[in-house]
C-alpha distance (Angstrom), angle and dihedral (degrees) to the residues before:
residue distance angle dihedral
M1 . . .
L2 3.78 . .
K3 3.78 118.3 .
P4 3.83 109.3 -157.8
S5 3.77 112.9 -137.6
V6 3.77 142.6 160.2
Q7 3.79 123.6 -123.8
I8 3.78 114.6 -155.9
H9 3.79 123.8 -162.7
N10 3.80 128.0 -170.3
V11 3.81 108.9 -137.8
D12 3.81 108.5 -175.6
G13 3.82 91.5 -36.5
L14 3.80 92.9 -43.6
L15 3.81 120.0 114.1
V16 3.80 116.2 -129.9
A17 3.81 114.8 -172.4
E18 3.78 129.2 -165.3
F19 3.77 129.3 178.3
W20 3.80 123.3 -131.6
D21 3.80 128.9 -158.1
C22 3.80 90.5 5.2
L23 3.79 116.5 126.8
R24 3.78 84.9 153.2
L25 3.79 111.2 38.3
D26 3.78 107.3 -122.0
P27 3.79 120.4 -154.1
A28 3.84 94.1 -126.7
P29 3.84 96.4 70.6
V30 3.79 90.5 44.5
Q31 3.80 89.7 51.2
E32 3.83 88.9 50.0
L33 3.83 88.0 51.3
R34 3.82 89.5 52.8
N35 3.80 91.4 51.5
R36 3.82 93.2 47.2
Y37 3.81 90.7 46.6
E38 3.82 91.6 53.5
E39 3.83 90.3 50.0
H40 3.83 89.7 48.4
V41 3.80 93.7 52.3
K42 3.81 93.4 44.4
A43 3.81 88.0 53.8
G44 3.81 89.6 55.9
G45 3.83 99.3 -95.7
R46 3.78 124.2 148.6
P47 3.82 114.9 -82.8
E48 3.83 95.7 -134.5
I49 3.78 119.4 95.6
V50 3.80 132.8 -170.5
I51 3.79 114.6 -148.7
D52 3.81 115.9 -161.6
L53 3.84 111.0 -157.7
E54 3.81 96.8 -178.3
G55 3.81 109.7 150.7
I56 3.81 95.1 16.2
G57 3.78 109.2 125.9
F58 3.80 99.5 173.3
A59 3.81 137.1 26.3
G60 3.78 120.3 -170.3
S61 3.78 130.1 -153.2
A62 3.82 94.0 -95.5
A63 3.83 91.5 57.3
L64 3.80 91.1 44.7
G65 3.80 90.0 49.9
N66 3.80 89.3 55.0
F67 3.81 90.4 50.2
V68 3.82 89.4 52.1
A69 3.82 90.0 51.0
L70 3.82 89.7 47.8
H71 3.82 88.4 49.6
R72 3.82 90.5 53.6
T73 3.80 91.1 50.2
A74 3.81 92.1 47.5
R75 3.82 91.8 49.6
Q76 3.81 90.6 51.2
H77 3.81 87.4 58.5
G78 3.84 94.6 42.7
G79 3.81 94.3 -103.1
R80 3.79 138.7 116.5
L81 3.77 143.1 -152.0
V82 3.79 120.4 -112.8
F83 3.80 116.7 -167.2
C84 3.79 123.1 -158.3
Q85 3.80 137.9 -176.3
V86 3.79 92.0 21.3
D87 3.81 115.1 176.8
P88 3.84 112.8 -124.4
T89 3.82 90.7 -117.8
V90 3.81 91.6 54.4
A91 3.82 90.9 44.4
E92 3.79 88.5 54.8
V93 3.83 90.1 54.1
F94 3.82 89.4 54.2
R95 3.80 89.9 47.5
A96 3.80 95.8 45.4
S97 3.81 90.5 48.0
Q98 3.82 88.9 50.6
L99 3.81 89.4 -124.0
E100 3.80 98.5 118.2
R101 3.79 91.6 89.0
L102 3.83 90.3 63.0
F103 3.77 94.9 59.8
E104 3.76 141.1 46.5
F105 3.83 117.5 -122.1
V106 3.81 123.9 -160.2
A107 3.80 134.8 171.0
D108 3.82 104.0 -112.3
R109 3.78 144.5 5.9
N110 3.83 96.4 -97.3
T111 3.80 90.5 51.9
G112 3.81 88.4 47.7
I113 3.79 92.3 53.1
A114 3.83 90.1 47.6
A115 3.82 90.0 49.3
A116 3.81 91.9 50.0
N117 3.80 89.9 50.6
R118 3.84 92.2 53.4
P119 3.77 116.6 91.9
Q120 3.77 110.3 -99.6
A121 3.81 112.4 -107.5
D122 3.77 124.1 -150.6
P123 3.85 103.5 -114.9
A124 3.80 92.4 -151.7
A125 3.81 92.4 53.4
T126 3.80 93.7 50.2
G127 3.78 95.4 47.4
N128 3.82 89.5 -117.1
A129 3.76 95.5 108.7
P130 3.79 110.2 154.0
E131 3.76 117.1 -101.9
I132 3.79 111.6 -107.4
I133 3.75 106.6 -136.2
A134 3.82 94.8 -161.2
D135 3.80 91.4 65.5
R136 3.81 94.0 58.9
P137 3.81 114.7 109.5
R138 3.78 112.2 -111.1
P139 3.77 114.5 -109.0
A140 3.77 118.7 -108.8
S141 3.76 116.4 -95.8
P142 3.81 110.5 -89.4
V143 3.80 91.3 -132.5
Q144 3.78 126.5 51.9
G145 3.79 111.3 -104.2
G146 3.80 93.2 27.5
L147 3.78 95.3 -92.0
S148 3.75 119.7 135.5
R149 3.79 120.7 -116.8
L150 3.80 89.4 -104.4
R151 3.76 93.9 55.3
R152 3.79 100.1 36.3
K153 3.76 113.3 130.7
K154 3.77 119.6 -131.0
P155 3.77 114.4 -112.5
A156 3.80 112.7 -102.1
S157 3.81 91.6 -119.3
D158 3.85 93.9 62.0
P159 3.79 111.1 102.5
E160 3.80 114.6 -145.4
């Protein structure tokens, strides 16, 4: 039986986390990552963290909630979370939950480490502020009257 866990590496003072035996990202290893991160920062470690999601095919709301809490903690210490090797299905969960704007996503671990080593820019100052999906106008209904194609009534003039 698989026992999901998180492996954490210290790369020049930067935490790099990877999950093992987790096709579905369980909240327990993410909670362990949060605890280890807090210990790391209290000991004087860098507040940035690279999270490698290679092999993770699904992330539920509990795991995402722990990432949001970890994000809050990192921001309080002037850090950020950089995710790498994110499966398209998991990326869609971040997007659909409107959480993708909180984090940085890169292709691979080396790019993630490089991103964490770059000074953090203020997205609003650079004009690269993330698009807020909730502010988009809703598209017009595809069918007149707002009924779906399955529930559309036949016009009265159509003979059967």
